[in-house]
Structure formats: C-alpha cells, structure tokens
VOGU-3710 file (C-alpha; in Angstrom, 3 decimals, decimal comma):
1> xxxxxxxxxx> -20,945/4,555/-18,276  -19,497/1,279/-16,964  -18,068/0,421/-20,385  -16,425/3,823/-20,769  -15,003/3,697/-17,249  -13,479/0,253/-17,845  -11,828/1,552/-21,039  -10,332/4,595/-19,358  -9,366/2,937/-16,048  -6,091/1,222/-17,115
11> xxxxxxxxxx> -4,857/4,335/-18,915  -5,778/6,522/-15,921  -3,891/4,223/-13,540  -0,843/4,313/-15,799  -0,964/8,096/-16,041  -1,217/8,301/-12,246  2,187/6,673/-11,717  4,478/9,680/-12,079  7,805/9,670/-10,210  8,598/13,004/-11,878
21> xxxxxxxxxx> 5,669/14,903/-10,361  5,798/13,108/-7,023  9,510/13,794/-6,534  9,067/17,395/-7,576  6,226/17,949/-5,104  8,107/16,347/-2,209  11,103/18,504/-3,115  8,959/21,638/-2,925  7,489/20,545/0,423  11,039/20,367/1,808
31> xxxxxxxxxx> 11,415/24,123/1,331  12,167/25,893/4,633  9,868/28,841/3,832  6,105/28,502/3,165  6,329/24,945/1,795  2,559/24,304/1,734  1,823/27,545/-0,110  4,519/26,765/-2,661  3,223/23,213/-3,082  -0,339/24,427/-3,674
41> xxxxxxxxxx> 0,981/26,974/-6,204  2,859/24,161/-7,962  -0,306/22,040/-7,996  -2,374/24,915/-9,384  0,115/25,550/-12,179  0,086/21,868/-13,140  -3,725/21,670/-12,889  -4,215/24,625/-15,240  -1,703/23,144/-17,682  -3,537/19,819/-17,724
51> xxxxxxxxxx> -6,854/21,594/-18,338  -5,368/23,468/-21,303  -3,890/20,213/-22,623  -7,306/18,535/-22,301  -9,083/21,391/-24,126  -6,504/21,297/-26,913  -6,733/17,518/-27,080  -10,543/17,499/-27,313  -10,445/20,164/-30,028  -7,916/18,242/-32,110
61> xxxxxxxxxx> -9,566/14,851/-31,551  -12,976/16,140/-32,580  -11,434/17,681/-35,691  -9,547/14,592/-36,841  -12,401/12,268/-35,867  -15,083/14,287/-37,654  -17,290/12,002/-39,706  -16,364/8,793/-37,879  -19,090/6,790/-36,211  -19,047/7,033/-32,429
71> xxxxxxxxxx> -18,079/4,261/-30,048  -16,142/2,218/-32,600  -12,789/0,680/-31,812  -12,004/0,130/-35,473  -11,702/3,727/-36,666  -8,448/4,936/-38,161  -8,187/7,641/-35,498  -8,390/5,023/-32,747  -5,760/2,839/-34,435  -3,326/5,669/-35,167
81> xxxxxxxxxx> -3,566/7,179/-31,674  -2,981/3,785/-30,047  -0,026/2,874/-32,235  1,658/6,290/-32,148  1,280/6,616/-28,366  2,536/3,042/-27,923  5,653/3,745/-29,992  6,300/6,978/-28,080  6,034/5,149/-24,751  8,398/2,465/-26,010
91> xxxxxxxxxx> 10,970/5,125/-26,912  10,500/6,820/-23,524  11,018/3,507/-21,760  14,266/2,909/-23,625  15,407/6,436/-22,824  14,614/5,951/-19,132  17,040/3,022/-19,016  19,888/5,171/-20,313  22,209/7,129/-18,034  21,335/10,527/-19,509
101> xxxxxxxxxx> 19,141/12,677/-17,186  15,583/13,184/-18,368  13,974/16,600/-18,847  12,052/16,111/-15,605  15,223/15,337/-13,651  17,011/18,341/-15,105  14,014/20,500/-14,188  14,046/19,210/-10,599  17,750/20,012/-10,181  17,122/23,593/-11,307
111> xxxxxxxxxx> 14,190/23,922/-8,910  16,295/22,642/-6,006  18,773/25,513/-6,313  15,944/28,074/-5,996  13,981/26,549/-3,116  15,428/28,844/-0,469  14,907/32,163/-2,264  11,923/31,769/-4,620  8,475/32,986/-3,616  5,213/31,030/-4,051
121> xxxxxxxxxx> 4,382/32,676/-7,403  7,550/31,129/-8,839  5,932/27,719/-8,466  3,020/28,420/-10,798  5,280/28,217/-13,891  7,226/25,431/-12,184  3,987/23,452/-12,072  3,384/24,230/-15,737  6,825/22,976/-16,762  6,604/20,039/-14,369
131> xxxxxxxxxx> 3,380/18,818/-15,970  4,790/19,272/-19,471  7,875/17,208/-18,575  5,681/14,341/-17,330  5,533/13,067/-20,884  4,440/9,495/-20,162  1,340/10,667/-18,284  0,433/13,113/-21,042  0,816/10,387/-23,659  -1,491/8,039/-21,731
141> xxxxxxxxxx> -3,931/10,893/-21,119  -4,496/11,343/-24,871  -5,971/7,921/-25,795  -8,065/8,024/-22,614  -9,369/11,421/-23,677  -10,116/9,985/-27,118  -12,130/7,158/-25,549  -14,206/9,749/-23,688  -14,807/12,048/-26,658  -15,859/9,258/-29,038
151> xxxxxxxxxx> -18,075/7,477/-26,497  -21,848/7,344/-26,991  -22,364/7,848/-23,238  -24,292/10,904/-22,107  -22,574/14,162/-21,178  -22,851/13,589/-17,425  -21,180/10,177/-17,685  -18,397/11,597/-19,839  -17,848/14,411/-17,343  -17,590/11,947/-14,435
161> xxxxxxxxxx> -15,108/9,723/-16,253  -13,055/12,742/-17,331  -13,044/13,979/-13,721  -11,708/10,606/-12,598  -9,015/10,655/-15,294  -8,018/14,204/-14,377  -7,825/13,355/-10,674  -5,616/10,337/-11,325  -3,084/12,419/-13,277  -3,049/15,078/-10,541
171> xxxxxxxxxx> -2,806/12,605/-7,636  1,032/12,551/-7,406  0,861/16,297/-6,726  -2,312/16,360/-4,643  -1,567/13,466/-2,296  1,662/14,841/-0,715  0,342/18,378/-0,220  -2,957/17,087/1,201  -1,068/14,861/3,636  1,033/17,798/4,827
181> xxxxxxxxxx> -2,011/20,097/4,996  -4,028/17,611/7,060  -1,305/15,899/9,106  1,284/18,672/9,376  4,755/17,575/10,512  3,465/14,024/11,149  3,603/13,446/7,384  7,313/14,355/7,121  8,631/10,860/7,818  6,199/9,218/5,425
191> xxxxxxxxxx> 7,035/11,656/2,616  10,772/11,342/3,241  10,604/7,542/2,955  8,460/7,771/-0,166  10,840/10,296/-1,692  13,868/8,064/-1,047  12,161/5,070/-2,627  10,893/6,966/-5,689  14,201/8,810/-6,207  16,164/5,556/-6,058
201> xxxxxxxxxx> 13,822/3,713/-8,422  12,357/6,455/-10,638  14,050/5,254/-13,835  12,947/1,659/-13,333  9,414/2,768/-12,452  9,218/5,021/-15,520  10,634/2,348/-17,803  8,296/-0,326/-16,440  5,197/1,841/-16,861  6,251/2,900/-20,357
211> xxxxxxxxxx> 6,940/-0,658/-21,543  3,757/-2,060/-19,978  1,453/0,508/-21,533  3,361/0,587/-24,809  2,533/-3,112/-25,133  -1,093/-2,462/-24,146  -1,594/0,381/-26,642  0,222/-1,356/-29,490  -1,756/-4,535/-28,905  -5,086/-2,686/-28,864
221> xxxxxxxx> -4,147/-0,667/-31,971  -2,955/-3,663/-33,962  -5,946/-5,745/-32,826  -8,329/-2,990/-33,965  -6,543/-2,866/-37,341  -6,805/-6,637/-37,833  -10,533/-6,623/-37,043  -11,274/-3,528/-39,049
//
C-alpha cells in the first residue's frame, strides 16, 4: 500500500489545489439566504459528479488496459496517459496566463448574479458544472486513478488510497463549508481573506500547478518510454 500511496500522493496534492472550486464555494457562502445549505448542496453536486467521473474513468481504463500486466510503469497505457495529460496541463497553463476568462471564471460570474434569488436545489447542478470546469484537477485525477486500478495492491488498500484521492479533490469545497458549519460567523474573516488572496492570484496559481505537473507527467511518461 505504501508504494501505491507514494505514487498517488503528488497527483492528489496537485488536484487538491483548485482556486476555481474554492472561490466558487466562498462565493456561495457569501449568499445572504441559507448560505450553509446552498454550500452543502454545491458540495453534494460536485461529489456526485466526481464519483461518476471516477466510475467512467475506471471503466475506460480497465478496457484500454485489458491484457497488460499489472503494476508496470512501462505499459503503453501508462505512457500515453502521462504524456497526454501532461500536454493538456501545459496547454491549460498557457491559457491561464492569457487575459481571456476561463470557463470556471465565467461560471462564477453567472452564479454571482443568482445568489440572492436561487434556492438550495439550484446549487446541485452548479456543483456539477463547477466540478466539470475544474479541468486541471480532473486531468490529474485520471493518472492517479490509473495508478490505483493497475496496482497489485489488495482491494482494501486500493479503496483507502482512492478515498484519500477523492478527499483531496473535494477539499477546496469541503474545507470552507466545514469551517462555517463548525465555527459559524467566526470563520467569515478567515474565508474573506482567503477569497481575496485566491481571487487575486488564481491565474498564477492555476498556471503554476499546471506547469509543475505537466513537467512531472511528461517526465514520467517519457522516462517510462525510454526504459520500456
């Protein structure tokens, strides 16, 4: 299990850093009417979306990896996933440095106009769309999921590592709403400061994460190809 956890850990940490989801959740918590209920609805919508993405990913990965030996870092599936995801992250990083608003930013601006009038059920699909617009996290989630599915570890170990990965991706949504649920109004100042910092630096944070993990995935993919 230790080997599998060490493989998944860097990808899980990268997927955890999501200015898009964090800003969206803090925005929802600023709603004047039932903010906690709306935030939990948003979190539920995103959680269900991530589960569906994981199920689809496992199904596809098992299909394309059928016939490959387990726990090998030199399979073509491993190489292709690493290289493709690395290239996608590189493109996302370059896009983040441009002045054009991202899909996540456009989505947040639309949500902001409906905060005062929308009911909690509105935030279930908002969570769905919010998770789908967090493209960098979803990209990093895929190779981590591949590491889990191809591992020779037992089912319990795989389940624990997947649970950790899932929690890391959900943390930008869970942490703010848990703080507000536990601390109440005492968390307002902390969340406001965090929101100001993330909003002011979201593009640089996104670009940095994308470039860092693009290099990591491309290096691991190319290295696996050379040693194949």
